C-alpha positions as CSV (number, residue, x, y, z in Angstrom):
1,M,-12.2,27.1,1.6
2,V,-14.3,30.2,0.9
3,G,-17.7,29.5,-0.1
4,T,-19.9,32.2,-1.8
5,V,-23.6,31.9,-1.0
6,A,-26.3,34.0,-2.6
7,P,-30.3,33.1,-3.2
8,N,-29.0,31.4,-6.8
9,T,-25.6,31.0,-6.2
10,L,-23.0,28.8,-4.3
11,E,-19.2,28.2,-5.2
12,L,-16.8,27.2,-3.1
13,H,-13.0,28.1,-3.5
14,E,-10.5,26.2,-2.0
15,V,-7.6,28.5,-0.3
16,H,-5.2,26.6,1.6
17,R,-4.8,23.0,2.2
18,F,-2.4,21.4,4.5
19,P,-1.4,18.1,5.5
20,N,-2.8,16.0,8.9
21,R,0.2,14.1,10.1
22,P,-0.7,12.1,13.6
23,V,2.7,11.7,15.7
24,R,3.5,8.6,18.3
25,V,5.5,9.5,20.9
26,G,6.1,7.2,23.8
27,G,3.6,4.8,22.9
28,T,0.7,7.0,22.0
29,L,-0.3,8.0,19.0
30,H,-1.7,11.6,19.2
31,W,-3.2,14.6,16.7
32,D,-0.6,17.1,16.0
33,I,-3.1,19.9,17.3
34,L,-0.8,22.8,17.1
35,A,-0.3,22.1,13.4
36,L,-3.7,21.9,12.8
37,Y,-4.5,24.9,13.9
38,Q,-1.5,26.6,12.3
39,G,-2.9,25.4,9.0
40,V,-6.2,26.9,10.0
41,L,-4.5,30.1,10.8
42,D,-2.9,30.2,7.4
43,G,-5.8,29.4,5.6
44,L,-7.2,32.6,7.0
45,R,-5.2,34.2,6.0
46,A,-4.8,32.8,2.4
47,A,-8.8,34.0,2.0
48,N,-7.8,37.6,1.6
49,T,-11.4,38.4,1.4
50,R,-14.3,40.0,3.6
51,L,-15.2,37.2,5.5
52,T,-19.3,37.3,7.1
53,S,-18.7,33.9,9.2
54,V,-16.4,31.0,10.0
55,G,-17.7,27.7,10.7
56,I,-15.5,24.6,12.2
57,D,-16.1,21.1,11.1
58,S,-13.5,18.3,12.4
59,W,-13.7,14.5,12.7
60,A,-15.8,13.3,15.8
61,V,-14.8,11.3,19.2
62,D,-11.6,13.1,19.9
63,Y,-10.9,16.4,22.5
64,G,-8.2,18.3,24.2
65,L,-8.4,19.2,28.2
66,L,-7.6,22.6,29.4
67,G,-6.4,23.6,32.5
68,A,-7.2,26.3,35.0
69,D,-5.9,29.0,33.2
70,G,-7.4,27.8,29.7
71,A,-4.0,26.2,28.8
72,L,-3.9,22.9,26.3
73,L,-2.9,20.0,28.5
74,G,-1.0,17.9,25.8
75,N,-1.8,16.8,22.8
76,P,-5.2,15.1,21.9
77,V,-4.6,11.0,21.4
78,H,-6.1,10.1,18.3
79,Y,-8.5,7.6,18.2
80,R,-7.0,5.3,16.3
81,D,-4.5,4.7,19.5
82,T,-4.5,1.2,21.8
83,R,-5.3,2.8,24.8
84,T,-9.3,1.9,24.6
85,D,-8.4,-1.6,23.9
86,G,-10.7,-3.5,27.1
87,A,-12.3,-0.2,27.9
88,A,-15.6,-1.3,26.2
89,E,-15.6,-4.3,28.8
90,K,-15.1,-1.9,31.7
91,V,-18.4,0.1,30.8
92,A,-20.3,-2.9,30.3
93,T,-19.8,-4.2,33.3
94,V,-21.0,-0.9,35.0
95,L,-23.8,0.0,31.8
96,P,-24.4,-3.4,29.8
97,P,-24.5,-2.6,25.8
98,E,-27.9,-3.4,25.7
99,D,-28.9,-0.5,28.0
100,L,-25.9,2.0,26.8
101,Y,-27.4,1.6,23.5
102,A,-31.2,1.9,25.0
103,A,-29.7,5.1,26.6
104,T,-27.6,6.5,23.5
105,G,-28.5,4.8,20.2
106,L,-24.8,5.0,19.0
107,Q,-22.9,2.3,17.4
108,H,-20.7,0.0,19.2
109,L,-16.9,1.8,18.2
110,P,-14.4,0.8,20.4
111,F,-12.8,4.4,20.8
112,N,-16.2,6.3,21.0
113,T,-15.6,9.0,24.2
114,I,-17.2,7.4,26.5
115,Y,-14.3,4.3,26.5
116,Q,-11.9,7.7,25.9
117,L,-12.8,9.0,29.2
118,T,-12.7,5.6,30.7
119,A,-9.6,4.7,29.1
120,A,-8.3,7.9,30.3
121,R,-8.9,7.7,34.3
122,G,-6.5,8.1,36.5
123,S,-4.3,9.9,34.1
124,S,-2.5,12.9,35.1
125,A,-3.8,15.4,32.4
126,L,-7.8,14.2,33.3
127,A,-7.1,15.1,37.3
128,A,-6.1,18.4,36.0
129,A,-8.4,19.1,33.6
130,H,-11.1,22.2,34.1
131,R,-12.2,22.1,30.4
132,L,-12.9,18.8,28.2
133,L,-13.4,20.4,24.1
134,L,-13.9,17.9,21.4
135,I,-11.3,19.2,18.5
136,P,-13.9,21.4,16.2
137,D,-14.4,23.5,19.2
138,L,-10.9,23.7,20.6
139,I,-10.3,25.2,17.6
140,S,-13.4,27.3,17.8
141,Y,-12.1,28.3,21.3
142,W,-8.4,29.5,20.1
143,L,-9.8,31.3,17.7
144,T,-12.7,33.6,20.1
145,G,-11.6,32.7,23.8
146,V,-15.8,31.3,23.7
147,A,-16.2,27.8,25.2
148,G,-18.9,25.8,23.7
149,T,-19.9,21.9,23.1
150,E,-21.5,21.6,19.4
151,L,-24.7,18.9,19.4
152,T,-23.9,17.0,16.0
153,N,-20.1,16.3,17.3
154,A,-21.2,15.6,21.1
155,S,-23.5,13.2,19.5
156,T,-21.1,10.8,18.8
157,T,-19.4,10.8,22.3
158,Q,-21.9,8.0,23.4
159,L,-22.8,10.4,26.5
160,I,-26.0,12.2,24.5
161,D,-29.7,11.0,24.5
162,P,-31.0,11.3,21.0
163,R,-34.4,12.1,22.3
164,T,-34.0,14.6,24.2
165,R,-31.0,16.1,22.4
166,D,-29.2,16.6,25.6
167,W,-26.6,14.6,27.9
168,S,-28.1,11.2,29.3
169,R,-29.8,11.0,32.4
170,A,-28.7,7.3,32.6
171,I,-24.7,8.3,31.6
172,A,-25.2,10.6,34.3
173,A,-26.3,8.1,36.4
174,V,-23.2,6.1,36.6
175,A,-20.8,9.3,35.1
176,D,-19.0,8.5,39.1
177,T,-18.7,5.1,38.8
178,L,-16.7,5.8,34.9
179,G,-14.7,8.6,36.3
180,I,-16.5,10.1,33.8
181,D,-17.0,14.2,34.7
182,L,-19.7,15.7,32.2
183,S,-19.5,19.0,33.9
184,L,-16.3,19.1,32.0
185,F,-17.7,19.8,28.9
186,P,-19.5,23.8,28.0
187,P,-22.6,24.2,27.1
188,L,-24.1,22.5,24.6
189,R,-25.2,24.7,21.5
190,H,-26.8,24.1,17.8
191,P,-26.1,24.2,13.8
192,G,-26.9,28.4,13.5
193,D,-25.9,29.5,17.2
194,P,-23.1,31.8,17.5
195,A,-20.0,30.9,18.8
196,G,-18.4,34.1,19.0
197,E,-15.9,36.4,17.1
198,L,-12.4,36.0,16.2
199,T,-10.1,37.7,18.4
200,P,-8.4,40.9,17.8
201,E,-5.5,38.2,18.2
202,I,-6.5,36.5,15.3
203,L,-7.0,40.0,13.1
204,S,-4.2,41.0,13.7
205,A,-2.1,37.8,12.9
206,T,-4.3,37.2,9.7
207,G,-5.3,40.2,8.4
208,I,-8.5,40.0,8.3
209,E,-10.9,43.2,8.8
210,G,-13.4,42.6,11.5
211,P,-15.8,41.5,13.6
212,V,-16.0,38.3,12.1
213,P,-18.5,36.0,14.0
214,V,-17.8,32.1,14.2
215,T,-20.9,30.5,13.6
216,A,-21.6,27.0,14.8
217,V,-22.4,24.5,12.2
218,G,-22.8,20.6,12.1
219,S,-19.3,20.5,13.6
220,H,-19.2,16.8,13.0
221,D,-17.7,16.7,9.6
222,T,-20.7,14.0,8.8
223,A,-23.1,16.3,10.0
224,S,-22.3,18.7,7.1
225,A,-21.8,16.6,4.5
226,V,-25.4,15.5,5.1
227,V,-26.4,19.0,4.7
228,G,-24.5,18.7,1.4
229,V,-26.1,15.4,0.0
230,P,-27.6,17.1,-3.1
231,A,-31.2,15.1,-2.8
232,T,-34.5,16.4,-4.6
233,S,-36.8,14.0,-2.6
234,P,-36.8,12.3,1.1
235,D,-36.4,8.7,-0.4
236,F,-32.5,9.0,-0.6
237,A,-29.8,7.2,1.4
238,Y,-26.2,8.7,1.8
239,I,-22.5,7.4,1.4
240,A,-20.2,9.8,3.1
241,T,-17.3,9.0,1.7
242,G,-13.3,9.4,2.6
243,T,-11.6,7.7,5.1
244,W,-14.8,5.7,6.7
245,S,-18.0,5.6,4.4
246,L,-20.8,6.5,6.5
247,A,-23.9,5.0,5.1
248,G,-27.5,5.7,5.9
249,L,-30.6,7.7,6.5
250,E,-31.7,10.4,7.6
251,L,-34.5,10.3,9.8
252,D,-36.8,12.7,12.0
253,A,-36.6,10.2,15.3
254,P,-34.0,7.8,16.2
255,V,-34.0,3.9,15.9
256,L,-33.5,2.4,19.8
257,T,-34.6,-1.0,19.1
258,E,-32.9,-3.9,20.1
259,A,-32.7,-4.9,15.9
260,S,-31.0,-1.5,15.6
261,R,-28.7,-2.2,18.2
262,R,-28.0,-6.0,16.9
263,A,-27.1,-4.7,13.7
264,N,-24.4,-2.2,14.8
265,F,-26.3,1.4,13.7
266,T,-25.8,4.3,14.9
267,N,-28.2,7.5,15.7
268,E,-26.3,10.5,15.5
269,L,-28.0,13.8,15.4
270,G,-27.9,16.0,12.5
271,V,-29.1,20.2,11.5
272,D,-32.4,20.9,11.9
273,G,-33.5,18.6,14.7
274,T,-33.1,15.3,12.3
275,V,-31.2,12.0,12.7
276,R,-28.2,10.2,11.1
277,Y,-29.4,7.0,11.2
278,L,-25.8,5.2,10.2
279,R,-23.5,2.7,10.0
280,N,-19.8,3.1,10.1
281,I,-17.9,1.9,7.7
282,M,-14.3,0.8,6.8
283,G,-13.9,2.5,4.3
284,L,-11.0,4.3,1.7
285,W,-8.7,3.8,4.5
286,M,-8.3,0.5,3.6
287,L,-7.2,1.7,0.0
288,Q,-5.1,5.1,1.2
289,E,-3.1,2.4,3.7
290,C,-2.3,0.0,0.8
291,L,-1.0,3.0,-1.1
292,R,0.6,4.5,1.7
293,T,2.3,0.9,2.2
294,W,3.5,0.3,-1.3
295,E,5.2,3.5,-1.5
296,S,7.0,3.0,2.0
297,E,7.8,-0.2,-0.1
298,G,9.6,1.9,-3.1
299,A,6.7,0.9,-5.5
300,P,4.5,3.5,-5.1
301,Q,1.2,3.7,-7.3
302,N,-0.2,6.3,-9.4
303,L,-4.3,6.2,-8.3
304,Q,-5.9,6.6,-11.3
305,T,-3.7,3.9,-13.4
306,L,-4.2,1.9,-10.5
307,L,-7.7,2.3,-10.4
308,D,-8.2,1.7,-14.0
309,Q,-6.2,-1.5,-14.0
310,A,-8.5,-2.5,-10.8
311,A,-11.7,-2.3,-13.0
312,D,-10.0,-4.7,-15.6
313,A,-9.6,-6.6,-12.6
314,T,-11.9,-10.0,-12.1
315,P,-14.5,-9.3,-10.7
316,L,-15.5,-10.6,-6.9
317,R,-12.4,-12.8,-7.2
318,S,-12.3,-11.9,-3.8
319,V,-13.9,-10.3,-0.8
320,V,-13.4,-9.1,2.5
321,D,-15.7,-8.0,5.9
322,A,-15.0,-4.0,5.4
323,G,-15.7,-3.4,9.2
324,A,-13.8,-6.6,10.5
325,P,-11.3,-4.7,13.4
326,E,-8.4,-5.8,12.0
327,F,-8.7,-3.4,9.6
328,I,-8.8,-0.5,11.8
329,A,-5.0,0.1,12.7
330,P,-2.7,1.2,10.4
331,D,0.4,-0.4,8.6
332,R,1.0,-3.2,6.4
333,M,-3.1,-3.3,4.9
334,P,-2.0,-5.3,1.8
335,D,-0.4,-8.1,4.3
336,R,-3.6,-8.0,6.2
337,I,-5.8,-8.4,3.2
338,A,-4.2,-11.1,1.6
339,E,-4.1,-13.0,5.2
340,A,-8.0,-12.2,5.6
341,C,-8.3,-13.8,2.0
342,R,-6.0,-16.8,2.4
343,R,-7.8,-17.6,5.6
344,T,-11.0,-17.9,4.2
345,G,-10.4,-20.0,1.7
346,Q,-10.2,-17.0,-1.5
347,P,-7.8,-16.2,-3.8
348,T,-5.3,-14.0,-2.5
349,P,-4.6,-11.1,-4.6
350,R,-1.6,-11.0,-6.4
351,T,-0.9,-7.5,-7.9
352,P,-1.6,-3.9,-6.6
353,A,-4.3,-4.0,-8.4
354,E,-6.2,-7.0,-7.8
355,T,-6.0,-5.9,-4.0
356,A,-7.5,-2.5,-4.8
357,R,-10.0,-4.5,-6.4
358,C,-10.9,-6.8,-4.0
359,V,-11.1,-3.3,-1.1
360,L,-13.6,-1.5,-4.0
361,D,-15.7,-4.6,-4.1
362,S,-16.1,-5.5,-0.6
363,L,-16.5,-1.7,0.3
364,A,-19.6,-2.0,-2.2
365,L,-21.0,-5.1,-0.4
366,A,-20.7,-3.0,3.0
367,H,-22.4,0.1,1.6
368,R,-25.3,-2.7,0.0
369,R,-26.3,-4.1,3.7
370,A,-26.1,-0.9,5.4
371,I,-28.8,0.1,3.0
372,L,-30.6,-3.2,3.2
373,D,-30.5,-2.9,6.8
374,A,-30.8,0.8,7.7
375,Q,-34.6,0.3,5.3
376,R,-35.4,-2.8,7.2
377,L,-34.4,-1.1,10.3
378,S,-36.3,2.1,9.8
379,G,-39.3,1.2,7.8
380,R,-38.2,4.0,5.2
381,T,-37.9,2.7,1.4
382,V,-35.2,3.8,-0.8
383,R,-34.9,5.1,-4.2
384,T,-31.7,6.9,-4.9
385,V,-27.8,6.4,-3.1
386,H,-26.2,9.9,-2.6
387,I,-22.3,9.1,-2.6
388,V,-20.3,12.6,-1.3
389,G,-17.2,13.5,-0.3
390,G,-13.7,12.5,-1.7
391,G,-15.5,8.6,-3.0
392,A,-17.1,10.6,-5.2
393,H,-14.5,10.8,-8.0
394,N,-14.0,7.4,-7.5
395,A,-15.7,6.5,-10.2
396,L,-15.6,2.5,-10.0
397,L,-16.2,2.6,-6.4
398,C,-19.7,4.9,-7.6
399,R,-20.2,2.6,-10.4
400,L,-19.5,-0.9,-7.6
401,T,-22.1,0.4,-5.3
402,A,-24.6,0.9,-8.0
403,D,-23.9,-2.7,-9.5
404,A,-24.4,-4.2,-5.3
405,C,-27.4,-2.4,-3.9
406,G,-29.1,-2.3,-7.3
407,L,-30.4,1.2,-6.9
408,P,-29.1,4.8,-9.1
409,V,-25.9,6.3,-7.5
410,V,-25.9,10.0,-7.5
411,A,-22.2,11.0,-7.2
412,G,-21.3,14.6,-5.7
413,P,-20.4,16.9,-4.4
414,A,-16.6,15.7,-3.4
415,E,-16.5,18.7,-0.5
416,A,-19.8,18.0,0.7
417,A,-18.7,18.8,4.1
418,A,-17.8,22.3,3.5
419,L,-21.0,23.1,1.5
420,G,-22.7,22.3,4.2
421,N,-20.6,24.0,6.7
422,V,-21.0,27.6,4.3
423,L,-24.8,26.8,4.2
424,V,-25.6,26.7,7.7
425,Q,-23.6,30.0,7.7
426,A,-25.2,31.5,4.8
427,R,-28.7,30.8,6.5
428,T,-27.6,32.3,9.7
429,A,-26.1,35.2,8.2
430,G,-29.7,36.0,6.5
431,V,-27.8,35.3,3.0
432,I,-30.1,32.5,2.2
433,T,-33.7,31.1,3.5
434,G,-35.6,27.8,4.2
435,G,-34.9,24.5,5.3
436,L,-32.8,21.8,4.2
437,P,-35.2,20.9,1.3
438,E,-34.2,24.5,0.1
439,L,-30.4,24.2,1.1
440,R,-30.2,21.3,-0.9
441,A,-31.7,22.8,-3.8
442,L,-29.6,24.7,-4.0
443,L,-26.9,22.4,-4.1
444,H,-28.7,20.6,-7.0
445,S,-29.2,23.3,-9.4
446,T,-25.2,24.7,-8.8
447,Q,-22.8,21.4,-7.9
448,P,-21.7,18.9,-10.4
449,L,-23.1,15.4,-10.3
450,R,-22.8,12.4,-11.8
451,Q,-25.4,9.7,-12.0
452,Y,-24.2,5.6,-12.2
453,E,-27.2,3.3,-12.9
454,P,-26.8,-0.3,-11.6
455,S,-25.6,-2.9,-14.2
456,G,-24.0,-6.5,-14.0
457,D,-25.4,-9.9,-12.3
458,Q,-27.2,-9.1,-9.5
459,A,-26.7,-12.8,-8.0
460,A,-23.2,-12.5,-7.9
461,W,-23.3,-9.5,-5.3
462,S,-25.7,-12.0,-3.6
463,R,-23.3,-14.6,-3.6
464,A,-20.7,-12.8,-2.3
465,A,-22.8,-10.9,0.4
466,A,-23.6,-14.3,1.4
467,L,-20.0,-15.0,1.3
468,V,-18.9,-12.1,3.7
469,E,-22.0,-12.6,5.8
470,S,-20.6,-16.7,6.3
471,I,-17.0,-15.3,7.3
472,E,-18.2,-12.6,9.5
473,N,-20.5,-15.3,11.6
474,V,-17.0,-17.7,11.3
475,E,-15.1,-15.2,12.6
476,G,-17.5,-13.4,15.0
477,G,-17.5,-10.5,13.5
478,R,-20.9,-9.6,12.7
479,A,-23.3,-8.2,14.7
480,E,-26.4,-10.4,15.7
481,G,-29.7,-9.7,13.4
482,Q,-28.4,-8.7,10.3
483,E,-30.1,-10.1,7.5
484,E,-29.5,-10.2,3.7
485,E,-32.7,-9.1,1.7
486,P,-32.6,-8.9,-1.8
487,C,-31.9,-5.7,-3.0
488,A,-34.4,-3.0,-4.1
């Protein structure tokens, strides 16, 4: 993405898009990081313009290991790989969950970096490693030769103290016992910090005129996406939608209470000293996997046609817990959704449209509860919900979320992460000035947005929410302390 920014201008141009296909080798699921890096180089080459700066963001928690000579020691392992099975229990014997949360404020997710490193203990790659670089830091290192650890992404590792915005002393005290070497991480850097310049080799390979600085941005894509929320007042919630739905609030300080831990909320760090207080929800991954399964079975579905048919399907006919672990893994998603409905005594979806409606109704319910819980736990009030990311294009999901929450939903921009990334770069370069309110004002005045007002039967949503709650209580998938409340 190439952004053009001026005091009253914010434009984004897609110059290159490339696939991200994980590869399973020897029973382990890997990222094809070299193919991704080639895609980055192709994108720089396609930019075909004089660049002021480059900024990199990606998904969280995963990493590459470098040897003493700076070479990559194998393809990074995918967070959906099963190697972390049982790792959380090992960590809990050293640092109980309540102590781990008090130290790091991070939601329990079985693939957090702390668990990945615990699972990798004793591996030849980890034993030989001299550096550990999170995915965006790895790409940045290959472009510049300069190593660093950007803070917003580091905060997803469950190794950072969100109060000090530095490595957790509590983790450091038990790191040897867990087999975690914090010295593998290069120094922390913050959004807006310099991260080196494109090397002469990269300039030659891409045809770009140098020098071109690389600027640290919110390198966790959600950190950049939250910068890209076009809010005009502070009383907003955001849902960054894509493979995951990240639903929550922007706060000035973390919430580290036991009630927050039991509700499975996370305190990830954001741009300009903020905290992203949110819950990870399965997101459109479930629908994406359904589409992939149907295509593999010779019954491909046109997405827009499917969504139109889902809009006409019976609302709230069947719902599932969109945060259940059974939906994390790939493959057979329609069958797993049908089995979850059958197991809980609900009608099983009979058609792709009914399956899609079940997914979207369930996601809207998960959005509703996350926003209600965030308000209860933080003491903040929400008056508007902003949906950014790919889900902003999904009119049915936006409408259902407005109905479920009983709040207006503002949808857009879809490319919030890229826009937030570009805005931090532009501010660092002195092209624009101001804090997050000024950056968001520019977004609001330049980006196409769509508003959805709540409608429908709130009682029906409350009944469906109670059903999901009862499912979670019976099946043990619910964190303690999550109470259903009336919608605002």
